[in-house]
C-alpha positions in Angstrom: 232.6 -68.8 -55.0 231.6 -72.4 -55.1 234.3 -75.2 -55.0 234.0 -78.9 -56.0 236.6 -81.4 -54.8 237.2 -84.3 -57.1 239.6 -86.8 -55.4 239.4 -90.6 -55.2 241.3 -90.9 -52.0 238.6 -90.4 -49.4 240.9 -89.3 -46.5 242.6 -86.7 -48.6 239.2 -85.6 -50.0 237.8 -85.1 -46.5 240.9 -83.3 -45.4 240.8 -80.9 -48.3 237.1 -80.2 -47.5 237.4 -79.9 -43.8 240.9 -78.8 -42.8 241.1 -75.7 -44.9 239.1 -72.7 -43.6 237.3 -72.0 -46.9 234.4 -70.2 -45.4 236.6 -67.5 -43.9 237.7 -66.6 -47.5 234.2 -66.7 -49.1 234.7 -70.2 -50.6 231.9 -72.7 -50.2 232.6 -76.5 -50.8 229.4 -77.5 -52.7 230.3 -81.1 -53.2 232.9 -83.9 -53.2 233.3 -86.6 -55.9 235.4 -89.8 -56.0 235.7 -89.9 -59.8 235.0 -88.0 -63.0 231.6 -89.5 -63.7 230.3 -88.7 -60.2 231.8 -85.2 -60.6 229.8 -84.6 -63.8 226.6 -85.4 -62.0 227.4 -83.0 -59.2 228.5 -80.3 -61.6 225.2 -80.5 -63.4 223.3 -79.9 -60.1 225.6 -77.6 -58.2 227.2 -75.5 -61.0 230.6 -74.9 -59.2 232.9 -72.1 -60.2 236.2 -73.8 -59.3 237.2 -77.5 -59.4 240.1 -79.0 -57.4 240.8 -82.1 -59.5 242.9 -85.2 -59.2 244.1 -86.9 -62.5 244.3 -90.6 -61.7 240.7 -91.7 -60.9 238.5 -94.7 -61.7 235.7 -94.6 -64.3 236.7 -91.2 -65.8 240.2 -89.7 -65.2 240.8 -86.1 -64.5 242.2 -85.2 -68.0 239.0 -86.6 -69.7 236.8 -84.7 -67.3 238.8 -81.5 -67.8 238.5 -81.9 -71.6 234.8 -82.3 -71.3 234.3 -79.3 -68.9 236.4 -77.0 -71.1 233.9 -77.5 -73.9 230.9 -77.0 -71.6 232.0 -74.0 -69.5 235.1 -72.1 -70.7 235.0 -69.9 -67.6 235.2 -72.8 -65.1 238.5 -72.7 -63.2 240.2 -76.1 -62.9 243.1 -76.7 -60.5 244.9 -80.0 -60.8 246.2 -81.7 -57.6 248.1 -84.7 -58.7 250.8 -87.1 -57.4 252.3 -87.4 -61.0 255.2 -85.1 -61.7 255.4 -86.3 -65.2 255.9 -83.3 -67.6 253.6 -85.0 -70.2 250.7 -85.0 -67.7 251.3 -81.4 -66.8 251.6 -80.3 -70.4 248.3 -82.0 -71.3 246.5 -80.5 -68.4 247.7 -77.0 -69.1 246.8 -77.5 -72.8 243.2 -78.1 -71.7 243.1 -74.8 -69.9 243.9 -76.0 -66.4 244.8 -72.9 -64.4 247.5 -74.5 -62.2 249.1 -77.9 -61.7 249.9 -78.6 -58.1 251.9 -81.7 -56.9 250.9 -83.7 -53.9 251.5 -83.3 -51.2 250.8 -79.6 -51.5 250.3 -77.7 -48.3 246.9 -76.4 -47.2 248.2 -72.8 -47.5 249.4 -73.3 -51.1 246.1 -75.0 -52.1 244.1 -72.1 -50.4 246.1 -69.4 -52.2 245.7 -71.1 -55.5 241.9 -71.5 -55.1 241.7 -67.8 -54.0 243.7 -66.8 -57.0 241.3 -68.7 -59.3 238.3 -67.0 -57.6 239.9 -63.6 -58.1 240.7 -64.4 -61.8 237.2 -65.7 -62.4 235.6 -62.5 -60.8 237.8 -60.4 -63.1 236.8 -62.4 -66.2 233.1 -62.2 -65.2 233.3 -58.4 -64.8 235.0 -58.1 -68.1 232.5 -60.2 -69.8 229.7 -58.3 -68.2 231.1 -55.0 -69.3 231.6 -56.4 -72.8 228.0 -57.7 -72.9 226.7 -54.4 -71.6 228.7 -52.5 -74.3 227.3 -54.8 -76.9 223.8 -54.3 -75.6 224.2 -50.5 -75.5 225.7 -50.5 -79.0 222.7 -52.7 -80.2 220.2 -50.4 -78.5 221.8 -47.2 -79.9 222.6 -48.5 -83.4 219.3 -47.3 -84.9 219.9 -43.8 -83.5 223.5 -43.8 -84.7 222.4 -45.0 -88.2 219.8 -42.3 -88.3 222.3 -39.6 -87.3 224.6 -40.9 -90.0 221.9 -40.5 -92.6 221.1 -37.0 -91.4 224.7 -36.1 -91.8 224.8 -37.7 -95.2 221.7 -35.9 -96.4 223.3 -32.6 -95.4 226.6 -33.2 -97.1 228.5 -33.5 -93.9 230.9 -36.3 -94.8 233.8 -36.8 -97.2 233.9 -40.0 -99.3 236.3 -41.8 -97.0 234.1 -40.9 -94.0 231.1 -42.4 -95.6 232.9 -45.6 -96.4 234.2 -45.9 -92.8 230.9 -45.1 -91.1 229.0 -47.6 -93.4 231.6 -50.2 -92.2 231.2 -49.2 -88.5 227.4 -49.2 -88.7 227.2 -52.4 -90.7 225.4 -50.5 -93.6 225.7 -52.1 -97.0 225.6 -48.9 -99.2 227.8 -49.8 -102.2 229.6 -46.7 -103.5 229.2 -47.9 -107.1 225.4 -48.3 -106.8 222.8 -45.7 -107.8 220.2 -44.3 -105.4 217.1 -42.1 -105.3 215.4 -40.4 -102.3 211.8 -39.8 -101.3 210.6 -37.9 -98.3 207.2 -38.7 -96.9 205.4 -36.5 -94.4 201.9 -36.3 -92.8 199.8 -33.5 -94.3 198.8 -30.7 -91.9 195.8 -31.6 -89.6 192.7 -29.9 -90.9 190.5 -27.7 -88.6 187.6 -30.2 -88.9 189.7 -33.3 -87.7 188.3 -34.6 -84.4 190.5 -37.5 -83.6 193.9 -35.7 -83.8 195.3 -32.2 -83.2 198.6 -30.6 -84.0 199.9 -31.9 -80.7 199.6 -35.4 -82.1 201.8 -34.7 -85.1 204.9 -36.3 -83.6 203.0 -39.5 -82.9 201.5 -39.5 -86.4 205.0 -39.0 -88.0 206.3 -42.0 -85.9 203.3 -44.1 -87.1 204.0 -43.0 -90.7 207.7 -44.1 -90.3 206.6 -47.5 -88.9 204.2 -48.1 -91.7 206.8 -47.2 -94.3 209.4 -49.5 -92.8 207.0 -52.4 -92.7 205.8 -51.8 -96.3 209.4 -51.6 -97.6 210.8 -54.4 -95.5 211.4 -56.6 -98.6 212.9 -54.0 -100.8 216.4 -52.7 -101.2 215.9 -49.5 -99.3 216.7 -47.7 -96.1 214.3 -45.7 -93.9 215.4 -42.9 -91.6 214.0 -39.7 -90.1 215.2 -36.1 -90.7 215.3 -33.3 -88.3 211.7 -32.2 -89.0 210.4 -35.8 -88.2 209.7 -36.6 -91.9 210.4 -40.1 -93.1 213.2 -40.3 -95.6 213.6 -43.3 -97.9 216.8 -44.2 -99.7 216.1 -46.5 -102.7 218.9 -48.5 -104.2 218.5 -49.1 -107.9 219.2 -52.5 -109.5 222.5 -52.5 -111.2 221.0 -53.0 -114.7 218.1 -50.6 -114.3 217.7 -47.6 -116.4 217.3 -44.5 -114.2 214.1 -43.1 -115.8 212.4 -46.5 -115.4 213.7 -46.8 -111.9 212.2 -43.4 -111.0 208.9 -44.3 -112.5 208.8 -47.4 -110.4 209.7 -45.4 -107.3 206.9 -42.9 -108.0 204.5 -45.7 -108.3 205.7 -47.4 -105.1 205.5 -44.1 -103.2 201.9 -43.5 -104.4 201.1 -47.0 -103.1 202.8 -46.1 -99.8 200.6 -43.0 -99.4 197.5 -45.1 -100.0 198.6 -47.5 -97.3 199.2 -44.7 -94.9 195.8 -43.2 -95.6 194.1 -46.6 -95.2 195.8 -47.2 -91.8 195.6 -43.7 -90.3 192.6 -42.2 -92.1 194.8 -39.2 -92.7 196.6 -38.1 -95.8 200.4 -37.8 -96.4 202.5 -36.4 -99.2 205.8 -37.3 -100.6 208.6 -35.5 -102.5 210.8 -37.6 -104.8 214.2 -36.7 -106.2 214.2 -36.0 -109.9 217.4 -37.9 -110.6 219.4 -40.8 -109.4 223.0 -40.6 -108.1 225.8 -42.2 -106.3 226.2 -42.2 -102.5 228.3 -39.0 -102.9 225.2 -37.3 -104.5 222.9 -38.0 -101.4 222.8 -34.3 -100.5 221.7 -33.2 -104.0 219.1 -36.0 -104.1 217.8 -35.1 -100.6 217.5 -31.3 -101.5 215.5 -32.2 -104.6 213.1 -34.4 -102.5 212.7 -31.7 -99.9 211.9 -29.0 -102.5 209.5 -31.4 -104.3 207.6 -32.0 -101.0 207.4 -28.3 -100.4 205.4 -28.0 -103.7 202.4 -29.4 -101.9 201.7 -25.8 -100.6 200.8 -25.1 -104.2 199.6 -28.4 -105.6 197.7 -29.7 -102.5 197.9 -32.7 -100.3 197.8 -36.5 -100.7 200.3 -36.4 -103.5 203.6 -38.1 -104.5 205.4 -35.1 -106.1 208.5 -35.6 -108.3 211.1 -32.9 -108.4 211.2 -30.7 -111.5 213.9 -28.3 -112.3 212.7 -24.8 -111.6 212.5 -22.4 -114.4 211.5 -18.7 -114.8 212.2 -15.7 -112.7 214.1 -15.9 -109.4 212.1 -15.3 -106.3 212.0 -11.7 -105.3 211.8 -10.6 -101.7 211.1 -6.9 -101.0 212.4 -5.7 -97.7 210.6 -2.9 -95.8 213.0 -1.7 -93.0 210.6 1.1 -92.0 207.8 -1.3 -91.4 210.0 -3.7 -89.7 211.2 -1.0 -87.2 207.6 0.1 -86.7 206.5 -3.5 -85.9 209.4 -3.8 -83.4 208.5 -0.6 -81.6 204.7 -1.6 -81.5 205.7 -4.9 -79.9 208.1 -3.3 -77.4 205.4 -0.7 -76.4 202.7 -3.3 -76.2 200.6 -1.7 -79.0 198.8 -4.8 -80.4 196.6 -2.8 -82.8 199.6 -1.0 -84.3 201.5 -4.3 -84.6 198.7 -6.0 -86.4 198.4 -3.1 -88.8 202.1 -3.1 -89.5 202.1 -6.9 -90.1 199.3 -6.3 -92.7 201.6 -3.8 -94.4 204.5 -6.2 -94.5 202.2 -9.0 -95.8 200.7 -7.0 -98.6 204.1 -5.7 -99.8 205.5 -9.3 -100.2 203.7 -12.5 -99.3 200.3 -11.4 -100.7 202.0 -11.1 -104.2 203.9 -14.3 -104.0 202.8 -16.7 -106.8 205.3 -19.6 -106.7 206.5 -22.1 -104.1 209.9 -20.4 -104.0 208.4 -17.0 -103.4 206.3 -18.3 -100.6 209.2 -20.2 -99.1 211.4 -17.1 -99.1 208.8 -15.0 -97.5 208.2 -17.6 -94.7 212.0 -17.6 -94.1 211.8 -13.8 -94.0 209.1 -13.6 -91.4 210.7 -16.5 -89.4 214.0 -14.6 -89.2 212.2 -11.3 -88.4 210.3 -12.7 -85.4 213.3 -14.8 -84.2 215.5 -11.7 -84.3 213.0 -9.5 -82.3 212.4 -12.3 -79.7 216.1 -13.0 -79.2 216.8 -9.3 -79.0 214.9 -9.4 -75.7 216.9 -12.4 -74.5 213.9 -14.7 -74.6 213.8 -18.3 -75.8 211.8 -18.6 -79.0 210.4 -21.9 -77.9 208.8 -20.4 -74.7 207.4 -17.3 -76.5 205.9 -19.3 -79.4 204.5 -22.2 -77.4 202.6 -24.6 -79.7 203.4 -22.5 -82.7 207.2 -23.1 -82.3 206.8 -26.1 -84.6 206.4 -23.8 -87.6 209.8 -22.2 -87.0 211.6 -25.4 -88.0 208.9 -27.2 -90.0 207.6 -24.8 -92.7 206.0 -27.7 -94.6 203.1 -27.7 -92.1 202.2 -24.2 -93.3 200.0 -25.4 -96.1 198.4 -22.1 -97.3 198.8 -18.4 -97.2 195.9 -18.1 -94.9 197.5 -20.5 -92.4 200.7 -18.5 -92.6 199.0 -15.2 -91.9 197.1 -16.7 -88.9 200.4 -18.0 -87.6 202.1 -14.6 -87.8 199.1 -12.9 -86.1 199.3 -15.5 -83.3 203.0 -14.8 -82.9 202.2 -11.1 -82.3 199.8 -11.9 -79.6 202.2 -14.5 -78.1 205.0 -11.9 -78.1 202.8 -9.4 -76.3 201.4 -12.0 -73.8 205.0 -13.2 -73.0 206.2 -9.6 -72.5 203.2 -8.9 -70.2 203.9 -12.1 -68.2 207.6 -11.2 -67.9 206.8 -7.7 -66.7 204.3 -9.0 -64.2 206.7 -11.7 -63.0 209.6 -9.3 -62.6 207.4 -6.8 -60.8 206.0 -9.4 -58.5 209.5 -10.6 -57.7 210.6 -7.0 -56.8 207.5 -6.3 -54.7 208.0 -9.6 -52.9 211.6 -8.6 -52.1 210.5 -5.2 -50.8 207.8 -6.7 -48.6 210.3 -9.1 -47.1 212.7 -6.2 -46.6 210.0 -4.2 -44.6 209.3 -7.2 -42.4 213.0 -8.0 -41.7 214.1 -4.4 -41.1 211.0 -2.9 -39.5 213.1 -1.9 -36.5 215.0 0.6 -38.7 214.0 3.8 -40.4 212.9 3.0 -43.9 212.3 5.5 -46.8 211.3 5.0 -50.4 214.5 6.6 -51.6 216.7 4.3 -49.5 214.8 1.2 -50.7 215.0 2.3 -54.3 218.7 2.7 -54.1 219.0 -0.8 -52.7 216.9 -2.2 -55.6 218.9 -0.2 -58.2 215.8 1.6 -59.5 214.6 5.1 -59.3 212.2 6.1 -56.6 209.5 7.3 -58.9 209.3 4.0 -60.7 209.3 2.1 -57.4 206.6 4.2 -55.9 204.2 3.7 -58.9 205.0 0.0 -59.2 204.4 -0.5 -55.5 201.1 1.3 -55.6 200.1 -0.6 -58.7 200.9 -4.1 -57.2 199.7 -3.5 -53.6 197.1 -0.7 -53.9 198.9 1.4 -51.3 201.6 4.0 -51.2 205.0 2.7 -49.9 205.0 5.1 -46.9 201.4 4.1 -46.0 202.2 0.4 -46.1 205.4 0.9 -44.0 203.4 2.9 -41.4 200.7 0.2 -41.2 203.3 -2.5 -40.6 205.1 -0.5 -38.0 202.0 0.4 -36.1 200.7 -3.2 -36.2 204.1 -4.4 -34.9 204.2 -1.7 -32.2 200.7 -2.7 -31.0 201.7 -6.3 -30.8 204.8 -5.5 -28.8 202.8 -3.4 -26.4 200.2 -6.0 -25.9 202.9 -8.5 -24.9 203.6 -6.1 -21.9 206.7 -4.4 -23.2 207.5 -0.7 -22.4 206.6 2.1 -24.7 210.3 2.7 -25.2 210.8 -0.9 -26.3 207.9 -0.7 -28.7 209.2 2.6 -30.3 212.7 1.1 -30.7 211.3 -2.1 -32.1 209.7 -0.3 -35.0 212.5 2.2 -35.7 211.5 5.2 -33.8 214.2 6.8 -31.7 212.1 9.7 -30.4 209.5 8.3 -28.0 207.4 11.4 -28.0 207.2 11.5 -31.8 206.3 7.7 -31.7 203.5 8.4 -29.2 202.0 11.1 -31.4 202.1 8.9 -34.5 200.7 5.9 -32.6 197.8 8.0 -31.2 197.0 9.5 -34.5 196.9 6.0 -36.2 195.1 4.0 -33.4 193.2 6.8 -31.7 194.7 5.8 -28.3 198.1 6.3 -26.7 200.7 3.5 -26.5 200.3 3.4 -22.7 196.5 2.8 -22.9 197.2 -0.1 -25.3 199.8 -1.6 -23.0 197.5 -1.3 -19.9 
């Protein structure tokens, strides 16, 4: 901490600076001043943390200086050291935020303790201010994310009316409960097969770019822009208080079409939008959002590059025909690795349902059906869907990217191949791990008798399975591999000059004669000849 001494008596000033062991306590005297005006000049250059201040001084007295410093730096700690014991002086000084009022002649120890107390208090205040500033900064940085999470909850009908009001207040959102709103959802259209600049991997980047374009385009309107779980851009439009809903929706449709044109001009790719078919209060956000979502899904029938208003659905309810026999056949084909049978069964499931679907709702229901079917079969194996599906995982949570029946069928066929590839990889990985353990076991316990049955028991598998797996992975029978390793080790032991008995014992043979016969049969010479 830096200390400035302001005292007009030169002898006292020097004594304060030199007789007290400031440096031993982490205090540095950065200057001495004989009056307030001189003190101001030093303060401007040295920026002290603590000031030891006399009151009666020429040119500028201590109270005037203290009053000026309190306005400039509220954190600055001021300690008065005065010869006046007048209550009025003390009251004025304390009213100016002076930390302590000491009377001359105060002892060196009392002055030192007071300055150290000021340093400790200043350190505490600085830490508190730093923590507050850090919290404010974190709040500011996380505010957009918190607002987006709030909107996601609002769209999904998560909050009660009082919660909405409280969260709007906490997040500084001006969403009047008496106002009327409409919602539009904008999303990039699926990347075509002929597109050279972007691929499906770039969809997240494109959705981010889309959101940025929309925010900029709507910056001067009474609207809010957020992102839903699928990465689509969601726009909340607030209607003017005197605006008729049908006219307002007409304007929103026109504005959304203009937005899509702007997106296409900027990104050279098309986007589509779904717009709620009604307006409503903040309590109706879930209903408005669902309408906008369902309107956007209509692009699977109507095509891309469209602003699609929601229309109440009429006619028959979507019908979904379940085929439990075909579902079981598909599951068995996948578990047994029969790709041809799995594809044939998928075709049967497709022809019995999706091929006949004629409306968006029918298609949507069948996509959900196939999604659940594959998730169920994958999770039944204890596998993570994301790992199995790879790049195709996006379609499990963003069905809007499936823009045609053909694209949906290709996705399902890829999922069958992905399932079988993952299963094969898992089997190979498991087998490789087991064989690696067995090889390590052979090396570490080569001085013991080792049989296939004993190792199979230790690995908790049957010996027939282990025998076939070992042969498949290594190209050798287990007994042949063990014999090779034992004979190689025995030869190495003998070549080091060890006795035949030691070589036999070192590779798990207790009968030296039997070891000699096996060794001679394997190498064509006796152990003794190798040793010599």
